[in-house]
C-alpha positions in Angstrom: -47.1 -32.3 35.7 -46.8 -34.2 39.3 -47.4 -37.8 40.0 -50.7 -38.5 40.6 -50.1 -42.2 40.9 -52.4 -44.1 44.0 -50.2 -47.1 43.9 -46.0 -47.6 43.8 -44.8 -49.3 41.3 -42.3 -52.8 40.8 -40.5 -53.1 38.1 -41.0 -56.5 37.0 -40.9 -58.4 33.9 -42.9 -61.6 32.4 -44.7 -62.8 30.0 -48.1 -62.0 29.7 -50.9 -62.4 27.0 -53.4 -60.0 26.8 -56.7 -60.2 25.0 -59.6 -58.4 23.2 -61.9 -59.1 20.4 -60.5 -56.7 18.0 -56.6 -57.8 18.7 -57.2 -61.1 19.2 -54.4 -62.3 21.3 -51.3 -60.8 22.3 -48.1 -61.2 24.0 -46.2 -59.0 25.5 -43.8 -58.4 28.4 -44.9 -56.3 31.8 -43.0 -53.6 32.3 -44.0 -52.7 36.0 -46.8 -53.6 38.2 -48.5 -51.9 40.9 -51.5 -52.7 43.4 -53.5 -50.9 40.6 -52.2 -52.3 37.2 -49.4 -53.1 35.0 -48.0 -51.4 32.8 -47.4 -53.8 28.8 -45.5 -53.5 26.7 -46.5 -55.0 23.3 -46.6 -51.8 20.6 -50.6 -53.6 18.7 -51.5 -52.5 22.3 -51.7 -48.7 21.0 -53.9 -49.1 19.0 -56.4 -49.8 21.7 -59.0 -46.3 23.0 -58.1 -45.6 26.6 -61.6 -47.2 28.5 -61.4 -50.7 26.3 -61.2 -54.0 28.1 -59.2 -57.1 28.2 -58.7 -59.8 29.3 -54.4 -60.9 31.2 -53.2 -63.4 31.8 -49.5 -64.1 33.1 -47.8 -66.7 31.1 -45.0 -69.6 32.5 -46.2 -70.0 35.5 -46.2 -73.3 37.5 -49.7 -73.3 37.1 -52.2 -71.6 35.1 -52.6 -67.5 36.5 -55.8 -66.0 36.7 -57.2 -64.5 33.7 -58.0 -61.2 34.9 -60.4 -58.5 33.2 -58.3 -54.7 33.1 -59.0 -51.7 31.4 -56.6 -49.7 29.4 -55.7 -47.2 31.4 -53.3 -45.1 28.3 -51.8 -45.8 25.0 -47.9 -45.1 24.0 -47.9 -44.8 20.3 -44.5 -47.8 19.5 -44.4 -49.4 23.5 -47.8 -50.9 24.9 -50.5 -49.9 27.8 -51.1 -48.9 30.6 -53.6 -50.9 32.2 -56.0 -51.2 35.3 -57.4 -54.5 37.3 -60.8 -54.1 37.4 -62.9 -55.1 41.3 -64.7 -58.1 40.4 -67.7 -58.7 42.1 
């Protein structure tokens, strides 16, 4: 299968909080990041269906990071979820 990514990935490790009404707040670690989204390692995120909207906020920054809207693109059981950034209107 050919790589269909629109944006190049950058390996990046940081702690991130993901919020969803069914899960509450869960904390994970980013695996990689692109202009279009991020993969977050936390096995609990694999329970979310693709298309679910979540909010994410990078943690442990010198100033409070913005809360971003994201959509679950794909899940990998036991690992986490790939999340796409949603455009703010």
